N, C-alpha and C positions, 0 to 999 in steps of 0.2 A: 503493501499500499504505498503510495505517495502522494502529498498535496498538491494539488494541480489547480491553477488559475484557468478557470475556462471564460470565455468573453461571447456574452450572449448579446446580438445586436441590438436589442431593446433594452434589455433589463441590465445590462451592464457586466461588470466583472463578477465572476461569483468562485468563492474557494470551495473546492470540492476533493474529493480522493479520486485518485485513479489507483483501479484494481487491476495492474497489466492487462489494457485494454479495454477495461470497463469503468466508467465513470459512476459514482453515485450521488447524486444532489439530494441532499436532504433537508427535509424542513423548510422546504418553499411556500409562502404563504399567498393562498390564490383568493382569499376572500379577509374581510375585515367585517365585523358586527359592530354595531351601536351599542346593544345590549345582547344577551343570552337569547332573547326571543325575537330579534330583531331579523329582517331580511338580511342574506349576504350579500356584502357588496362586492363585487370584481376588484381585486388589486391591479391596477392597469402600468402602473409607474412605482420606481423606487426614488428612495431619498438621494441616488446618486451615489452613495456609499457604496463599496465592494459588500457583497451579501457573503455571509458565512452559510454554507449547505454542507457542512463535515458532522453536525449532528442533527438527531431526530428534534423534528417541532414538537411541541406540546399534544397531547391528548386532548380532546374534549373531555368536557366533565361526564364521567361514566364511572364506574366502581373500578378501584383499583384491582381487584380480585379477578377483574376480566380475564387476563391473563393466565392466570391459574385455572378457573375454569375451562379455558381452551385445552390448556395443557393436559387436564383432568380426561376431556374427552380424546383427545390424540393418545393419552396414557405415556406421555414421552415429553422431556423437556429439554429444550435449547437452550444455551448459556442467554442469557438477558444482556443486551447493549446497556448503555447508560441510561438510566429512566429519565425522561424529558420533561417528566412532568405533567401538571393539569392546567388547563388554561380554559375559561369562560369565553373570551374575546378571541384569543391565539391558537384555537386549537385546529382551524380550517387551513390545513396544511398538506404538503403531498412530497413524495419523494419520486424522484426520478432514477432510472438504471438505463445508463445509453451506454452503446460501444463506442469508442472514440471515433471521431474521424467520420462519421456515418451522414449520411444526406436523403431525406425522404423516406425513412425507413419507417415501418407500421409500425403501429402502437398500439399495447395494450393496455388498458386499465383496470385495475381490480378493487372490486367492492368488496370490502369483508362482511362476512357476518356477523351474527351474534343476538340475533333476536332484537333487533333493533333497541337493545340497551347496553350492550359491551362491544369490545372489539378497538382495535387501535392499528394506523400504517406501520408501527415500528415495532409489533411484534416480529419476534427472529422466525417463526414459521412463514411469513409474508416476505423475506428478503428475497429479490428478484436476481441477485448476481449468478447465481447458480443457472438460473434458466435463460438469462441473458448471453450467458458464456456460451451456454451449449447453441443458442441461436447462432451464434458466430459462427461455431464448429461444425454446424450443420449447412453452413453457408447460405443460410436465411435470417439475415439479423434481424432483430427486434428492439424497440426500447419498451420498459415496462413501467408502470406508475401504481402507485398505492398512496389514495387519498383516504381522509379523515373527512368524517362529517358526523352533525349533532344526532346524539344518541337520548334517549330516555326523554326524560320532562322538557329540555332545551329543544330536542329534533321534533316531538312530539304531542305535547302535551296543548289541548286547544278546546277553546270554548267560546261561545258567544261573547263574553265580555271581552277575550281577548282580541276578536274582531273588532270590536267596537273600538277598541285602544290601538287599532292601526296594525295588527299582528296576522300573520297568514298560517293557516295550517302545515303541517308535512314539510317542517323545517329542515330535517334530513335529508329527505328526497329532493328537496330546492337547492340544497348545498353541493349533493351530487351533479345537478345539471350545472351550477356555476363554476365547479371543479372542471367538468368536461368544455366550459365556454372557456377556462382560462388555457386549458390544455392546446383545443385549436387555434387560440390567441398566440402563443408563444412556442408551442413546439416545435415550428421550422427550427427557430435559432438554437435547438438543441439536436437538430439531426433529425425529426420526426415529418410525418406527412401527417398535417392535419385534415386530410381529407380520406386516410385512412386508420382510421379507431375502430379496434374492437373492445366493448366493454364486457368484461369478466367478473361474474358475481358467484359467491357462495351463500348459499342459504337466505338468510335477510337479504345479502347483496343481491342473491339472485332473483328475489322477487323486486327488489328494486330496479332490476335491470327489464324486466316485463313490463314495468309500469312506464318507461321509458318509450315503449311503443306508442305511446298515445300522444307523444309530442308533436307537434305541427313542425317546429324547429327540430330538421334532423341532426341527431344528436351522435350518431356512430355509422357505421358501416356493417359491422357484424357483433352478435349476443354469443356470450359463452353462459351457462347455467349450470353450476355443481349444486345439487341437492338444494333445490329451492324453487320451485315452478308455481305458479296459479292453480288452485285456490289454498295453497300452503301460508299461514300467517295471513287470514282476512284481513283486509281493512276493517274498522269500527264506522258503522255510520254515527253522526254527529251528537245523535242523544245518547249514546254509551260515552262517546269523548265527554259530553257534558257532566255525567256522572262521574269517571274520573277525575275530570277536573275539580268538583266538589270534594271526591274524595281526599285528593291531594291538598288542597286549600284546607279542608277542616281539619285534616292531621298537622297542617302547620299553624293552626291557631286563627286563621283569618276568615272566618266564617261570620265574622260580626260586623268587618268593614262594608264599605261602599265598594260597589263594582271597581270602580279606577282606583282606589287604594288598594283594593286587594290585588289587582293586575301590578300595580306599583310595587308593593309588597312583595309579591311573588318572582319579579325581579331582581329585587335587591336580597332574596334570602339567600343566606351562605349555602355555598353550594355543596358542602358537606352535609347540612341539615336536608338540602332538596334531595340529596342521594339517599338520605335515610329513609325519608318517607315514599321513596319510590323503587324500592327493591324490584328484584326480577318478576316477581309475584304480582307486580301491578304491570297490566299487558298495556305498556305505550307502544303503541304501533301505528302506522299510517291510517287516515283518517279521510273517508269519502269526503271530498271536496269541490267535485265538477270540475277540476281543473287537472292539478297532478294524477288524482284518483279519480276516475269518474262514475265508477262502479264496484260493487261487490262481485269480485270473479265467483263463479262455481263451476262445476263441472259441465253443467248443463249449458251455460253460455258459452263457455270455451270450444265445446262442440257444437254448437250452431251457428257461431258469430265468429269463428275464429280468434285471431289473438286479440281483437274487440271485445270479447268476451272476456279477455284478462284484462285490460287496460280501457275498456269503455270508448276506443277508437281503433280506426283501422287506416295506419299509415303504412307506406311503401318504401321509404328510404332505407331501411334494414334488410340487408341482402339474403343473409344467412343466418344460422343459429347452429349452435350445438349445445343439447340440453342432456341431463342426465341423474341417475340415481348412483346411491351404495347400497349394495343388499340389507344392510341394515341401518339405513341411516335416523330410523326412530330414536336408535340408541341415545341419542342426545336428549330428546324430549322425554324419554325414560329416565334418563341420569338425573334431570333437573327436577322432575316433575314428579315422578313416581315409586322413586328409591326409598324416599323418606316415610313411605306408608307401603313398605315390600312386603310385610307382614301379612299375609291373608289376600294377597294380591289377587290372584288366581279367582278365590269365591268371590271377592267385591266386585271384580269387572263380567262375571258370570250374573250376577245380579242384578247388576247396571243393566246389562243387555236384555236381559227377558223383561226388566220394568221399563226400559227406556223403546222396547219393542214388543208390548203385551199384547197390541193388536195385531202383530203381525209375526205369531209364535213361530212359524215355520223358517221365517226367514231368521228370526233370533238364533233357534237352533242350528241353521245351515251356516251362519256366523260361527258360531262356536265350536262344531264339526269340523270347520274348513280348517281351523288353526289348531284344532287338538287341545280345545278347552272343554269339551263336552263331557270330560271323564272325570278322573281325580285329580284336582287341581292344588292339592296341598302341598307341593313342592314349589316354593316360592321362586327358586332361583329357575326353574323351568319355566313357570310361568312367565317370570319378567321376558324370558327371551322368546317365547311364543306371541308376547304381546308386541316386541320390538319388530316382530315379521308382521304383524298386523298393522303396526303403525307405519312401517315402511313402505308397506303398499301401498296404503292409503293417503298417506302425506306426500309422499317421493314418487315411486314408482308411476302410478296413476298418474298423478298431475304431470309428469314429466311427458309420456307417451301422448298424451292429450295434447298438451301444448305443442308437440313437435308436429303432430297431424293437422293442427288448427294453423301452424303457421304458413303464412303466404308465400313466404321466400321459400330457399331452399334448408331443410332442419336434418339435422343428424343426431341420433340417439346414441347415448353409451350407457354402459352399466359397468360399475367398478365393483369387483367383486374379491380382491385381494382382502386378507383376513390378518386384523390387527396382532401383530407378532408378540406387543409388550405386555408385560403382567398388569393386571388390573379387571377389572368387574368383567368389562366388554372384551377380554382377548379370547381370540378366536372369531370375532365376527369383523365383517366389513362396515367400520363405523363411519358415524358422520366427523365430516372434516378430515379423515383419515387420506381421502383421494386428493384433497388440496395438499396436505401433507407432502403426497409423494411428488404432485406436479411441480414444487418449487424445489424440490431435488435436495433439499436440506437434512433429510434425515438420511441420506444414501447410505454412509458409514455405518447406521445401525440395523441395515436392512439386511437381510440373506440375499446372496446372489440372485436369486429366481427374483425376488420383489424387489431389487434393484433395478433389475430389467424391464419390470413393470413400470417403476418411476421414468426411468428413462424413455421408454416407448411411449408414455402418456405426455410427457413434456415434448418429445418431437412431435406427436399429432398436434398439440397446440399450437406450436411455432409455425408447423406446415399451415393450419387454418388462419393463423393471423396474417400469414403470407398470401392468404387468397387459394390456398389448396384444398380440395374436399378429401376429406379425412377417409370417408369410405362413400360409399351409396347412399343418397338422400333417403330420410324413411321412409316416404311417401312411395318408393318405387318396389319395396319387398316389403316393409317394416322391419326392417333389420337393423342392427344396432354393432356397434362396438363394443366387445367384452373383454374388459382387463381382468385377467386373473392365470394364477399360474405362469408368470415370468412373462406373459406376450400380451397382446390384443389381435382377437380374432373377430371378423365381420360374421354375423351368424343369423340364420333367419328362420331355422328350424325351431317350433316353439319348444320351450324348456330348454333349451340349449343355452339361453340367455342368465340362466339363475335365476329367472323368475316365471314364475306361475302364473295362469289366466284366472287363478281362484278369484280373486277381488272382481275381476268383471262378470265372473258367473254368478257371484252374489248381487252384484249391481242387476242383474236381471231381475231380481226378485226385489230391491228395493230401491234402487239408485244409489247412485255412489256418492252424492251430495247429503243422503241421508245416513249414510254409511259413517260418511267423515263425521256429519255430527255427532253422532252415535258415541265416536270414539274420540273425539275432541273435548266432549263434555265429561267423560270420566278422566281424561288426562287432566283438564285443567281443573276438574273438582267442582265443575258448575251444574 
């Protein structure tokens, strides 16, 4: 690593690090904020002084244990860089990893997940250096960018009182779009092509990318979605957002104030206190606003209206899409929402299903039978794994193939079936976020030779796609998919050979996917 002085034609001199032909520019501020709820304002000029891009910028206001939660899901931890701190006002920054001396290179922008409550662009498992170096060695160089966006209350708390005070809903999603505007404005000076952007999101970041399809403004050329397709994490209607707003403001002791004073006090509340009253159990997610989020997506809407069913509009500027799942993606939901009530979990779920589908008893029994929950469910560990399979089918597998089938451009489906090799409660499962951990190549030394081969193949496929190459035939030709397992990627079309069964679709003929999803999520979230 050497310190390097980079000259940007518009931003001026930038101090950065050169890792033997790979530049890493950290903590570049793309937007400023008047206060924690204010609209992000694009940063278009600098003070004229040299910019220091040798250290990560601060993360947005979000739980400090976020990185530990993600490490717990991966079941493996990389060394931490220097902690960049937390900032209410300066957290909207991004990192650029670029080959030296490039020109008009394709760009991929990564949007992290975290259920819209945790995550940051400095987490070491999202470090782009190895993937960018691989692209150089592959002869298909790319630029990789990771961004921060507002999370939790600053990102998604909203009410009519806030609207009357001049604020807008869905700050987190709006931040992402401002980041893309900044990238298009300045990326040419870093060697990138502003007209050749691919946006890649994981989990909540994948949901975020799907909403982009409703934008009148062309935001990117291609999308990649890992483990997060509509209708996962459905947006809330405004009445639920109002209820959450009242819950948060009452917890802060602001209920007796006038509406203007309440909003003023809310934006001046100490950040640590705001985090205290908005734990991850308080679901602050996007809100239907007839602008960024035009409707609540569901399976029926996606099936009948194409991508408009997911984002409320139909735009043609996005040309291609990769979307996929991991076999046990629901492991994340189970770890966060069910492990605390693991004792007797099988019996509790059986009772919930029979009660929820009391007027459709044959459907209830078919659902339980299909996932091996119709007999003895006293083994809590076995029941947990069966629920992971059920949740993965409903929350991740079915949404991915529905979204691919509905997309009007070229769509490609993948299934990630490599098993988590590390000790922990989810060892031996193809867990949530493991696919992204493999993609960035940062765990390769901790993988077997076979699994390392899978990671390399996944990286090469994404690099090729960002460069405009099709990874395998489009989904609408043979309903085929790229399957990552056993040290390789294969294109398969035969039923069952993907590692996915059609169980959930057979059940849907009885009750519909939307009803099945509602039953599952009511149990998952305890409502």
